[in-house]
N, C-alpha and C positions, 0 to 999 in steps of 0.2 A: 533341539539344535543342539549338535555337538561344540566343542570348543577346541576348534579347531588350533595348527598353528598360525600367528599373525601374519597373514600374506601384506601384501606392498596394498595398500586402499588410497592411495594417496589420490589425487581428482586425475592423475597421468592414466589409470587405468582403466581399460575401456569397460563401460559397462554389462559389455554382453559376458566381458568376462567375471563379470561381477555375480551375473545373475546366475550364471553356471557354478562359479563358487559356493554361493547361498543357496540355489537348487541341492546343492551335498553334503549342507547342514554346516554350511560356515559361519557361524555366529560375525565373525570380523566383518564380512565383507560385507553383510547384512547393515553391519553398523554404518561401514564407510556408506553406504547404499542411503542410507537414511540421513543422516550429516550431510549429504550431497544432495538431496532434496529440498529437507526439510525450512527452510526459507521460501523457501518458492509455496510450497505448502501452506505454509503459517500463515503467508500474505493474503492467499485464496480465498481459506478457509474463513483468513480475519473480512476482509472483503469483505463475506458474507452474510457473517455473524454478529462480527463490530462488537465484537467481547472478546477480548484474552484468554478467559481462561477457558470459554468455551472455544476456541479456534485451538488450544492446544489441546482440548482431548476432542475435537475432530480429528485432528492428524495423526494423534494417538490411534484414535479405532479405525483412519482409513490403512493406518501402516498394519494394523493387525488384519486388514481385508486383503490389502494387497499380498501381503506375504503367503496369509491363504492359496493367494487364486495367482501364484507364481508361476507352478506349475503349468499353466496355462494358458502364461502369457507366451505369445509367440512371436511376435515383435512387427504387427500389422500398423501399430502406431508406433511413435516415439513414447518409448518409457516415461518420459517426463508428461507427455499428454495423457495417457490411459493413470499414473498416479493422480494427475490435479483431476481427472475426472469422478474420482474415486473421493476425493477430498471433499471436490464440490456436490456430489451427490448428500454423500452427507452431511454435507454442512445446511443443505436445505433439508434435510431430511430433520436435523434439531432444531432448525427454524419454524417448523411446520407445525413441531411438539408443542414447540413458545408460542407460537401466534396462527390458530388455526386459519386465519382467510392469509396468508401469508402466499404473494404468489410465486409459481413457480420460474425459477431464475433462466432464461431461455440466452444460456448462451450463444453468439454467432447470431444474433436474430437484433431486431430493436425496429419503432415504429416513431412516429410523430411526440407517442407519449412518452417513449424515451428523453426526447428532447422536452418537453415540457416539465417533466418530472426535475430532468437538471436544472432548468431553470429557477426552478422553485427550490427544492433542496441546495440551492450552491448559495442560498441570500439567508441560510438559516443556520444557526447555529447548536450544533449537538447535544443535544442536554440539557440547553440555557432555558430554562423558564421567565428568566427576569433578567437585561440587563445588569441586576446590581450584585448581581453572585458574584464569590473573586474570581474564580476561575474564566469568568466568561471578560471582566472587567481586565485581568493577568494578560489573557490573551489577544482582547485589544490594545491594551497599553504593548506591548511587545510590538504588534504590525503597525503602529503609530511609528515607536522607536524607529523601526525598519522604513517607516518612510520620509518619515524625517530628514531620516540619512541619507536616502537615497537624493531628497529636494536638497539638497546641502549640493550636494554635486553637480546640481545642473549650473549652467554658466552662467551669469548675474543677471542677463540680461532674461534668458526665459526663463527663471528661476525668481525672478519676478512680477512677468505675466503671471505666471504659476497660481504663483501666491494672490495676486488678483482676483483672479478670474474663476480658479478652483475651491482654492480657500476662502477667499473673500468676498468671493459670485459675486464682484463687482461685471456688469457689460461689458459688450469690446468698445460701447462706445464711450464706456467709464474711464477703464483701462485706457485708452488712447489718449483719450483727454488728461489725465493723469502724469504721463507718463513721455507725454508731446511726440507719440508717433503716430504714425498712421493706422489707422483699422486695421489695413490688408494685414501690418505690419503684425499685431497684436495677434492676431487668427492662427499666421504661420508660426508665429511663436507661442502658439497657448498648442497648436498640434502636435508640434516638434518635441515640444516639452513633456505632451505626455506620453508621445509614443517612447520618449528615453526612457521616461520611468518604468512603460509598461515592460519593456528591453532588460531593463536594469531586474526590476524585481521577477522576472520570469526568469535569467538566471539563477537567484539564488531558489527563488524554485524548482528549476531542474537539480541544483544541487543538495533541497532537500530532500525531493522526492527518494533519493537512493536510498537515503537513508530512513525512510517513514514505516513504522513497524518493525526498529529495528530485530532483525534475529538473534539476540543475545545469548552469546556461551552457553549458559547458566537454563537455558531455556531451551536450548538444542538437548544441553542434556538430562534434563530432567524426561525429555521425549522419549528418547533412546533408554534412558534407563526404566521406561515403567513399560516401553512394550517388550524389551528383555525378561522382564518382570512375568508378566502379563504370560509371555511364551512358556518362559520356564514352569511357572504355574498349572499349564494346559500338558506338560507333556506327560507323556503316560506311567512313568516312575516315579511322576513329583509327593 
C-alpha cells in the first residue's frame, strides 16, 4: 500500500470515497476507515469474547480480512454491517478455539432459552467466586453508595416508607402502624418510591452505557499501528 498525500479523512468524507481511495492504495484513507469503525468493532468483539486483549486481536484480524476483501465489496450491505459480521465471525472462531463446546452465536434469533439465560446470568457477578473478593466488595460498595444517594433524594414521606418496607423488611401493617397512616397509603408510597428509584438508577445507567468498554485513543492507535505493520510486512518488496 503506497503512502499517498494525506487526504481529507474527516468523518464528513463519504465512505464510498474512502473505499475508492483505499482500493487505489491510499493508506491515510484506510487509517480513517479504521478509526471510524474501531469502537463499534471492538465493542462487538468484546461482547463476545469478554476479554480486552482478545477483542483487540480479533479486531486487528478482522481488519486484515476486510482489507484483503475490500476489492470484492459491492455495497449490497452497509459497510459497517459487513465489518461487524467479519469481526463477529472472527470472535466466534476464537471463542471456539478456547472452548470446544462454545455455541454458535445466532445474531438476530432468539428463543425461550435466551430469556432463561438472561435471568440466570444477570444474577451472577462475573469472575467472582466468593463474596469476600476485594473487587466484588468494591463494586457492591459503589452500588450501595449510589442507591443510598438516590434514596436520600426521595421525599421524606416516601423515603421513610421505603426504608421501613424495603430495608427493614417491615410488613405493610407494621409500617402503617409505626407511621400512623393507612395501609393503602403505605402500599402507594412504597410502589411510587420503588418506581422513582428505578427511573433514577436507569437514567444513571443510560449515561454509563455510552461509556461502557470505552475505546480509548491508545487502544485505537494500537490496532491501527498493528494492522499497518502487518500490511507492510506482507508487501512483496518488504
